[in-house]
C-alpha positions as CSV (number, residue, x, y, z in Angstrom):
1,G,0.0,0.0,0.0
2,K,0.8,3.7,0.1
3,I,2.7,5.3,3.0
4,V,-0.1,6.4,5.4
5,Q,-0.4,10.0,6.4
6,A,0.6,9.3,10.0
7,Q,4.0,8.1,8.7
8,R,4.4,11.1,6.4
9,R,3.7,13.5,9.3
10,G,6.8,12.2,11.2
11,K,9.1,13.5,8.5
12,G,7.9,17.1,8.9
13,S,8.1,18.8,5.4
14,V,4.6,20.2,4.7
15,F,3.3,19.2,8.1
16,K,5.7,21.4,10.1
17,A,4.3,24.3,12.2
18,K,4.1,27.6,10.4
19,N,6.3,29.8,12.5
20,R,7.6,32.5,10.0
21,N,5.3,35.2,11.3
22,R,5.3,34.2,15.0
23,V,6.4,36.8,17.5
24,A,8.6,34.8,19.8
25,P,8.6,31.7,22.0
26,A,6.6,32.4,25.1
27,K,8.8,31.8,28.1
28,F,9.6,33.1,31.6
29,R,12.9,34.9,32.1
30,N,16.0,32.8,33.1
31,L,16.0,31.6,36.6
32,D,18.7,33.7,38.4
33,Y,19.8,34.8,41.8
34,A,17.3,37.7,41.9
35,E,14.3,35.3,41.4
36,K,15.6,32.7,43.8
37,H,16.2,35.0,46.7
38,G,14.2,38.2,46.2
39,Y,12.3,39.6,43.3
40,I,12.8,41.6,40.1
41,K,10.5,44.2,38.6
42,G,9.4,44.3,35.0
43,V,7.1,46.5,33.0
44,V,4.5,45.2,30.5
45,R,5.2,47.3,27.4
46,E,2.6,45.7,25.1
47,I,-0.1,43.0,25.0
48,M,0.1,41.6,21.5
49,H,-1.4,38.9,19.3
50,D,0.8,35.9,18.2
51,P,-0.4,34.2,15.0
52,G,-1.4,30.6,15.6
53,R,-1.8,31.2,19.4
54,G,-5.2,31.7,21.0
55,A,-3.7,33.5,24.1
56,A,-2.2,37.0,24.0
57,L,1.5,37.6,24.5
58,A,2.9,40.2,26.9
59,R,6.1,42.0,26.0
60,V,7.8,42.6,29.3
61,Q,11.0,44.6,29.8
62,F,13.4,44.0,32.8
63,R,16.5,45.9,33.8
64,D,19.5,43.6,33.4
65,A,20.9,42.7,36.9
66,Y,24.5,42.6,35.8
67,R,24.9,44.9,32.8
68,H,23.6,48.3,31.7
69,K,20.9,47.1,29.4
70,I,17.2,46.2,29.1
71,N,16.1,42.6,28.6
72,T,12.9,41.9,26.7
73,E,10.9,38.8,27.5
74,Y,7.7,37.5,25.9
75,M,5.3,35.8,28.3
76,I,1.8,34.4,28.0
77,A,-0.4,37.2,29.2
78,A,-2.7,36.4,32.2
79,E,-6.3,37.6,32.0
80,G,-6.4,41.2,33.3
81,M,-2.8,42.2,32.5
82,Y,-2.4,45.6,30.8
83,S,0.3,47.6,29.1
84,G,2.2,49.8,31.6
85,Q,1.6,47.3,34.4
86,Y,4.5,46.5,36.7
87,I,5.0,42.8,37.3
88,F,7.3,41.2,39.8
89,C,9.1,37.8,39.4
90,G,10.7,36.0,42.3
91,Q,10.4,34.3,45.7
92,K,9.3,37.5,47.5
93,A,6.9,38.8,44.9
94,D,3.3,39.7,45.9
95,L,0.4,37.4,45.1
96,T,-1.2,39.5,42.4
97,V,-2.3,38.7,38.8
98,G,0.6,38.6,36.4
99,N,3.3,38.1,39.0
100,V,5.6,35.0,38.7
101,L,6.4,33.1,41.9
102,P,7.7,29.6,42.8
103,I,4.6,27.5,43.5
104,G,6.0,26.8,47.0
105,A,5.3,30.4,47.8
106,I,1.7,30.3,46.5
107,P,-1.1,29.4,49.0
108,E,-3.4,26.5,48.4
109,G,-6.5,27.1,46.2
110,T,-4.7,29.8,44.1
111,V,-5.5,29.9,40.4
112,I,-2.2,29.8,38.4
113,C,-1.1,29.4,34.8
114,N,2.0,28.7,32.7
115,V,3.4,26.3,35.3
116,E,6.9,24.9,35.0
117,E,7.3,21.1,35.0
118,K,11.0,21.3,36.2
119,A,12.5,24.4,37.9
120,G,13.9,26.7,35.2
121,D,12.2,25.2,32.1
122,K,10.3,28.5,31.6
123,G,6.7,27.1,31.5
124,A,5.0,23.9,30.5
125,F,1.5,23.4,31.8
126,A,-1.8,25.5,31.5
127,R,-0.6,27.7,28.6
128,T,-3.7,27.6,26.3
129,S,-6.2,30.5,26.2
130,G,-8.5,30.5,29.2
131,T,-6.9,27.6,31.0
132,S,-5.5,27.5,34.6
133,A,-4.2,25.1,37.2
134,I,-5.0,25.2,40.9
135,V,-2.6,24.6,43.8
136,I,-4.1,21.8,45.9
137,G,-1.5,21.5,48.7
138,H,2.1,21.5,49.8
139,S,4.1,18.7,51.3
140,E,5.1,19.0,55.0
141,D,8.8,19.4,54.1
142,G,7.9,22.2,51.6
143,K,9.7,20.5,48.7
144,K,6.8,19.2,46.7
145,T,3.5,20.8,45.6
146,R,0.4,19.1,44.3
147,L,-1.5,20.7,41.4
148,R,-4.7,20.1,39.5
149,L,-4.1,20.6,35.8
150,P,-6.7,21.8,33.3
151,S,-7.4,18.2,32.3
152,G,-8.4,17.4,35.9
153,V,-5.3,15.3,36.4
154,R,-3.5,15.8,39.7
155,K,0.3,16.1,39.5
156,T,3.0,16.6,42.1
157,I,6.0,18.8,41.1
158,E,8.8,20.5,42.9
159,S,8.0,23.6,44.9
160,S,10.8,25.5,43.2
161,C,8.9,25.4,39.9
162,R,7.5,28.8,38.9
163,A,4.0,29.8,37.8
164,M,2.2,33.0,36.9
165,V,-0.7,34.0,39.1
166,G,-4.1,34.1,37.3
167,L,-5.5,32.4,34.3
168,V,-4.5,32.6,30.7
169,S,-6.0,35.4,28.6
170,G,-8.3,34.8,25.6
171,G,-10.8,32.6,27.5
172,G,-14.1,31.8,25.8
173,R,-12.4,31.6,22.4
174,A,-14.0,28.2,21.7
175,D,-17.5,29.4,22.7
176,K,-18.1,31.2,19.4
177,P,-19.3,28.8,16.7
178,I,-17.0,28.4,13.7
179,L,-20.0,28.3,11.4
180,K,-18.1,28.0,8.1
181,A,-15.2,26.1,6.7
182,G,-13.4,29.3,5.7
183,R,-12.9,30.3,9.3
184,Q,-11.6,26.8,10.2
185,F,-9.2,27.0,7.2
186,H,-7.8,30.3,8.4
187,K,-7.5,29.1,11.9
188,Y,-5.3,26.1,10.9
189,R,-3.5,27.9,8.1
190,V,-1.4,29.8,10.7
191,K,-1.0,26.7,12.9
192,R,0.0,23.7,10.9
193,N,-1.2,21.5,8.1
194,C,-3.7,19.3,10.0
195,W,-7.0,20.3,8.4
196,P,-9.2,19.1,6.8
197,H,-9.0,15.8,8.6
198,V,-10.2,12.8,6.5
199,R,-11.4,9.7,8.3
200,G,-9.5,6.5,7.7
201,V,-12.7,4.6,6.7
202,A,-13.4,7.2,3.9
203,K,-10.1,6.3,2.2
204,N,-9.1,3.5,-0.1
205,P,-7.4,0.4,1.2
206,V,-4.1,1.4,-0.3
207,E,-4.1,4.7,1.7
208,H,-5.2,3.5,5.2
209,P,-5.7,0.2,7.1
210,H,-9.4,1.2,7.7
211,G,-10.1,2.0,4.1
212,G,-12.1,0.2,1.4
213,G,-15.2,-2.0,1.6
214,N,-18.6,-1.5,0.1
215,H,-19.9,0.3,3.1
216,Q,-17.7,2.6,5.3
217,H,-16.7,0.1,8.0
218,V,-13.4,-0.8,9.6
219,G,-13.9,-4.6,9.6
220,H,-11.5,-5.4,12.4
221,P,-10.8,-4.2,15.9
222,T,-9.3,-0.7,15.9
223,T,-7.0,-1.4,18.8
224,V,-3.4,-1.9,17.6
225,R,-0.3,-3.1,19.5
226,R,2.5,-0.8,20.5
227,D,5.1,-2.5,18.4
228,A,3.0,-2.6,15.2
229,P,4.8,-1.5,12.0
230,A,4.3,2.2,11.2
231,G,1.9,1.6,8.3
232,K,-0.5,-0.3,10.6
233,K,-0.2,1.9,13.6
234,V,-3.6,3.8,13.3
235,G,-6.6,3.8,15.5
236,L,-6.4,3.1,19.3
237,I,-2.7,2.5,19.8
238,A,-1.8,0.2,22.8
239,A,-5.2,1.1,24.4
240,R,-5.5,-0.1,28.0
241,R,-9.3,0.4,27.8
242,T,-11.7,1.5,25.2
243,G,-15.3,2.8,25.1
244,L,-17.2,5.3,27.1
245,T,-16.3,5.8,30.8
246,R,-19.1,4.1,32.8
247,G,-19.7,4.4,36.5
248,S,-18.6,7.0,39.0
249,K,-15.6,9.3,38.6
250,K,-14.1,7.7,41.8
251,K,-13.9,4.4,40.1
252,F,-12.4,5.9,36.9
253,D,-9.7,7.7,38.9
254,K,-8.8,4.5,40.7
255,E,-8.4,2.8,37.4
256,K,-6.1,5.6,36.2
257,Q,-3.8,5.3,39.2
258,T,-3.4,1.5,38.9
């Protein structure tokens, strides 16, 4: 058969992200002495749009701690940030929207966004428009913190990881109906080549393992083993369970943890 689209995607080429007109990668500033032991003040110069990103970007300027110059950082803007606002980054910063603190210094129940997975990685979780994570609790020794991520999953990370207070700007973006294909086209044109998405059963047998047949049907189980060859690896890959989640959420969470 043909090489299936999932295999072609891996090579990149026409499937790569369109980043020519993007502003900059959205990251926190480098984790330095000032942030670890005190705080550093920055000023939001501009709230700007970044093509292909639902959330707004904030262009923040900091005075360099060691040289006579100004450093410009691009961060994901929290809801309520404005140009001209002073934001503070560091261990001793206040708990106000837009400030960046280590999550060990953030009280339980606080809404946060753009959370680091490992200290100094400049942001990994809760970065999409309108999303946020919540601090659930801290360990007794103060070294670990438990979060609830936007997916509902609870995760324990080190308390030295940083996060921005507040939730990401651009919330409610998905509430407006797309209505027509042209809008969907322009949405994905600036992101990457992943639209329109053709179902496997709608293809010919040469193009997809689910293709062909006189009626659109798969004809065999859609689960596929982890070590299947690349051309066969479509559908539910190495699925532990399939189907709708039945029963209470408690039972489902227990299943997840095992």
